[in-house]
C-alpha positions in Angstrom: 0.0 0.1 -0.1 2.8 2.5 0.9 4.0 1.8 -2.4 1.1 2.4 -4.6 0.6 5.7 -2.1 3.7 6.8 -3.0 3.4 6.1 -6.9 -0.2 8.1 -6.7 1.9 11.3 -4.9 5.0 11.1 -7.1 1.9 11.3 -9.9 0.5 14.5 -8.3 3.7 16.3 -8.0 4.5 15.4 -11.5 1.3 16.8 -12.8 1.1 19.8 -10.9 4.9 20.7 -11.6 3.8 20.4 -15.4 0.7 22.7 -14.9 2.9 25.3 -13.1 5.8 25.2 -15.4 3.4 25.8 -18.3 1.3 28.3 -16.6 4.8 30.2 -16.1 5.7 30.0 -19.6 2.1 31.4 -20.6 2.7 34.3 -18.1 6.1 35.3 -19.3 4.8 35.3 -23.0 2.1 37.4 -22.3 2.9 39.6 -19.6 6.6 40.2 -20.2 7.3 39.0 -16.3 10.9 37.7 -15.7 12.2 35.1 -13.7 13.2 37.7 -10.9 9.4 38.8 -10.7 8.5 35.1 -9.9 10.8 35.0 -7.6 9.9 38.1 -5.6 6.5 37.1 -5.9 7.2 33.4 -4.5 9.3 35.0 -1.8 5.7 37.4 -1.2 3.5 34.4 -1.2 5.9 32.3 1.3 5.9 35.3 3.7 2.0 35.8 3.8 1.8 33.8 6.9 4.4 35.7 8.2 7.4 32.6 8.1 9.7 32.7 5.6 10.1 28.4 5.1 9.6 27.5 1.5 5.8 26.5 2.3 2.6 28.0 1.5 0.8 27.5 5.0 -3.5 28.1 4.5 -4.4 27.1 8.1 -5.4 30.6 8.9 -7.2 31.2 6.0 -9.2 28.4 6.3 -12.6 27.4 7.6 -15.1 24.7 8.2 -17.5 24.5 5.3 -21.1 24.8 6.7 -22.6 21.6 4.6 -20.0 19.1 5.0 -17.5 20.4 7.6 -14.4 19.9 5.7 -11.6 22.4 5.4 -12.1 25.3 2.7 -10.3 28.2 2.4 -12.0 31.3 3.7 -11.4 33.4 0.2 -13.6 30.3 -1.4 -17.1 31.1 -2.9 -18.0 27.2 -3.2 -16.7 24.3 -1.2 -14.3 22.1 -3.2 -15.9 19.0 -1.5 -19.5 19.1 -1.9 -20.4 22.3 -4.1 -22.0 24.3 -1.5 -22.1 28.1 -2.3 -20.0 29.7 0.5 -20.7 33.4 1.7 -17.3 34.1 2.9 -16.6 37.2 0.5 -14.2 38.2 -2.1 -12.2 35.2 -3.3 -9.2 37.7 -3.4 -9.4 39.1 0.2 -9.8 36.3 2.7 -10.2 37.5 6.1 
């Protein structure tokens, strides 16, 4: 089972790496952003939780869905698990 879980995680990481790289290439091609811009934004996102640790911590911006009780971002407008519409506000400004 552990080998199977590791294989699934590897596939997820590989898929997300591919998508991230594709999105970055698209942004560079259409916006003129540079590697230095990306590095600056990564540092900004990393420090959003007050700690420069190379991780995106979301726990401060999370809440329980009122329908299914699973954890969702406070900025979410729809629960990713059950599809319930959330009244949490602006998806770009989590409180």
